[in-house]
Phi, psi and omega in degrees: 000130183291145179292144180289133179287136179293151177291158177302322182298317178300315182290321177302312180299318182293324187260345184241321189255317185277007183284155183299323182300334177267309188292338181295343181264357189299318184297333184274348185267128180242011179304148184303321184250024181299325181302325181293327177285310186287337181255330188236357179074026180277118183301147181275024179269182182276334181279177179309112187291349177279348185262119181247127177286135177282329181288316184212076183297340180282351182257148177277146183292346181283355172121007179213162178295154176304134183097358182259126178059259193274350187236061181292144174248132183293160178301318177296328181285330189303314179296327177293317179295316179299320179294322179293320179298315179298317180293323179296319178298320177292324178301312179291323179299326179296326175289315182295330180272356180082011178283327172244142179245126178261140175238126183220163177274134175276116190305325184294330184241340184078004180275141181267133178226160168282134179282137173293140178307330181296338178303328186277358181254000178293148179280151173076024181269148175230138179250118173274098191293326182292316181273343184073036181253135173260118191244145184233137167076174181292339178280355180055051178280126179280116178277319181218145182232165179042055184289136171246167188225143171217156177282143177289146176269118181302138177288133179284129179276104181284152180093000179213132180285125175268093185294329177294317178296317180295321179298316179299317180295315186283327176292330175295319177294325179297317180296330179271002180057042182242014175287151176287174174304139186303323180294332182265359189299309184298316182298321182278331189271327182305311179299326179291321179295316180301317180288319185292322187247001176066036179258163181272332182203170180235128179297126184297321181294317178298318181291323179296314178299319180297314183294316181301313180295323181296311183280344176281345179092017180299148179272337179238147181287150180287143177258146177289127180280137179283141177297142178294140179278000000 
């Protein structure tokens, strides 16, 4: 059974609010509603605090920057708020760059789809972090609802052996005591490497260094030494 994808709100809290850069200021803040920001990610503005603007998260929706006119932020709160804004921008950038993949329901049909990264670059978007809704425009039209999040799986670059990836795979087998006999390792592993990475052959010297370190119990994979000039 596939693992349940975490809600956008869970990931938002982990990557924007619960981070050390924000929480380190918590003890110094005495604002009346500070707990709502530090525990739940509720913005300190006058508008619905669950709604974060993608274009300018540092600004309040009523028309001015946080700290302007009706929504002052105390001096102790400001560094925590600035750190959260910076983290939120990186959070959204991860969706736009395809590092995080959002899956949401399309309101018109109720069918769930993966959002294209370009969705996160549209102007005038607001994210309701608590509900996981991506909202557009002054009419507050919900484009996607109940968004969940998963990390993107890096594409394997075929035609080149990823020795770091292979080391991770083989040390996991070592920990599970499922490696073949050391004498048979090369014979059994070369075909697997060729298939896994789409290469035509495997350099014997690289594989020997790799095998020795693997069966010796090294914690890091061996690096190829550069020839002296």
